[in-house]
Every structure is written in structure tokens, then in C-alpha cells.
C-alpha positions, -999 to +999 in steps of 0.1 A: +416-776-336+416-814-342+401-831-372+402-866-386+422-852-416+460-849-408+464-825-438+438-801-423+455-804-389+488-796-404+474-766-423+457-753-391+489-757-371+509-739-399+484-710-399+486-707-361+524-707-362+523-681-390+500-659-370+523-661-340+553-652-362+535-623-378+525-610-343+562-612-333+573-593-364+546-566-357+558-561-321+594-559-333+585-533-359+566-513-334+595-513-310+620-502-337+596-474-350+590-462-314+627-461-307+634-442-340+605-417-332+618-411-297+653-404-311+639-381-337+619-362-311+649-359-288+670-345-317+644-319-324+648-304-289+611-299-283+599-285-251+578-304-227+542-294-220+552-284-185+580-261-198+556-246-223+530-238-196+556-222-174+568-199-201+532-191-211+524-182-175+555-160-173+545-143-205+510-137-192+523-123-159+547-100-178+519-088-200+497-080-170+526-061-153+533-041-185+496-032-187+497-020-151+528+000-157+514+015-188+483+026-170+504+040-142+526+059-167+495+072-185+481+085-152+513+102-142+516+118-177+480+130-175+485+144-139+517+162-151+499+177-181+470+189-160+492+203-132 
């Protein structure tokens, strides 16, 4: 922005420079915080979504198999009691 007043021009340039510097500081702070958060999460040994879903599916399959085996055992016991 250009005006006929050099003081206002200087103030406007200083504000623009300050805004640029503030943006740089913000980006640097975000980078540092992101890095720290990633390190913290890595130290926590959290499972990935994919690993969680695999284990959940295995647990569901195991539960279904146990239900089927229980039904089969109940039937065999009932047949043995009746016979």
C-alpha cells in the first residue's frame, strides 16, 4: 500500500513484515508440536486401526466358533442323556 505519507508507508511495511514473521513462528511451532506428538504416540505403542480391525475380526470369528462348538456339545450331551 503506497500513500503520500512516508511514516504510514513505513508502518504498513513494518506490519506486513511482522505478519510474515508471526506466520513463520506459527509454522515452526506447529512443526515442533507435531514432531513431539508423533514421538509421544510412538512411545505409547498404540496399535494401528488396521491392526485393531484384524484382532476384532479374529475375536468375532473365535466367538462364532465357540458358539457353534457349544451348540454341538449341548446337542451331544442331550443325545447322550436321552439315549
